[in-house]
C-alpha positions in Angstrom: -38.9 -29.0 7.0 -38.7 -27.3 10.5 -35.0 -28.4 10.8 -34.1 -26.9 7.4 -36.0 -23.7 8.3 -34.1 -23.4 11.6 -30.7 -24.0 9.9 -31.6 -21.3 7.3 -32.7 -18.8 10.0 -29.5 -19.6 12.0 -27.3 -19.1 9.0 -29.1 -15.8 8.2 -28.5 -14.6 11.7 -24.9 -15.6 11.6 -24.3 -13.8 8.3 -26.1 -10.7 9.6 -23.9 -10.6 12.7 -20.8 -10.9 10.5 -22.0 -8.2 8.1 -22.6 -5.9 11.0 -19.0 -6.4 12.1 -17.5 -5.3 8.8 -14.9 -7.1 6.7 -12.3 -9.0 8.5 -8.8 -9.5 7.0 -5.8 -11.0 8.5 -3.9 -8.5 10.6 -6.9 -6.3 11.4 -6.1 -6.7 15.1 -2.5 -5.6 14.6 -2.7 -1.9 15.4 0.5 0.1 15.2 1.5 1.9 18.4 4.6 3.4 16.8 5.9 4.7 13.5 4.6 3.4 10.2 7.4 3.0 7.7 5.7 3.4 4.3 7.3 2.4 1.0 5.7 2.7 -2.5 6.7 0.6 -5.4 5.9 2.8 -8.4 4.4 1.8 -11.7 7.2 0.6 -14.1 9.4 -0.9 -11.4 9.2 -4.4 -12.8 10.0 -3.1 -16.3 13.1 -1.3 -14.9 14.2 -4.6 -13.3 13.7 -6.4 -16.6 15.9 -3.8 -18.3 18.6 -4.6 -15.7 18.4 -1.2 -14.0 19.3 -0.9 -10.3 16.0 -0.5 -8.4 16.3 1.0 -5.0 12.7 1.3 -3.7 13.4 -0.5 -0.4 16.5 0.0 1.8 18.7 -3.1 2.1 18.3 -2.9 5.9 15.5 -1.3 8.0 15.8 -0.9 11.8 12.5 -0.3 13.6 11.2 -0.4 17.1 8.7 -2.9 18.7 5.2 -1.6 17.9 6.3 0.0 14.6 4.7 -1.1 11.3 6.0 -1.6 7.8 3.6 -0.7 5.0 4.4 -1.5 1.3 2.1 -0.1 -1.4 2.6 -1.7 -4.8 1.5 0.6 -7.6 3.3 -1.6 -10.2 1.5 -3.8 -12.7 3.1 -7.0 -11.2 3.8 -8.5 -7.8 7.1 -8.2 -6.0 8.9 -10.1 -3.3 9.9 -7.6 -0.6 11.7 -9.5 2.1 9.3 -11.6 4.0 6.3 -10.1 2.1 4.9 -10.8 -1.3 3.0 -7.7 -2.5 0.7 -8.4 -5.4 -0.1 -6.0 -8.2 -2.0 -3.0 -6.8 -2.0 -4.4 -3.3 -0.9 -2.9 0.0 0.7 -5.0 2.7 1.0 -3.8 6.3 2.6 -5.5 9.3 3.0 -4.5 12.9 6.0 -6.0 14.6 5.1 -6.7 18.3 8.4 -8.2 19.5 12.1 -8.1 19.0 13.1 -10.0 15.9 15.1 -10.0 12.7 13.9 -11.0 9.2 15.8 -11.2 6.0 14.8 -12.5 2.6 15.0 -11.8 -1.1 13.8 -8.5 -2.4 13.2 -7.6 -6.1 13.0 -3.9 -5.4 16.3 -3.2 -3.4 19.7 -2.7 -4.9 21.2 -5.6 -2.9 18.4 -8.1 -3.8 17.7 -8.5 -0.1 15.6 -6.7 2.5 16.3 -7.1 6.2 14.1 -5.8 9.0 15.6 -5.6 12.5 13.1 -5.0 15.3 14.6 -3.7 18.6 
């Protein structure tokens, strides 16, 4: 009985410490030291894609500096592939780029169908 009580007390203390620290989500320690490049996918974008319309929410190519962040706000009622990100319905994705790199992948909300980020 004493062991179970100790485990429960320890668990309660651990949860209390975590609650006091606030919510933790991946990337919380990634703090932008530069420019935040913000893009919004408006409601109805997926429907426009379905109708065969050219959607140009994202640039085909984005050049940023080390320390800059890219933030994508999806106000649409469906998720979208945006380069190396998947942004779900109603979600916001933010990423700080801490080093020189280049990323390219498919994009459902750019006219070319691809989104490339070049970090210099």
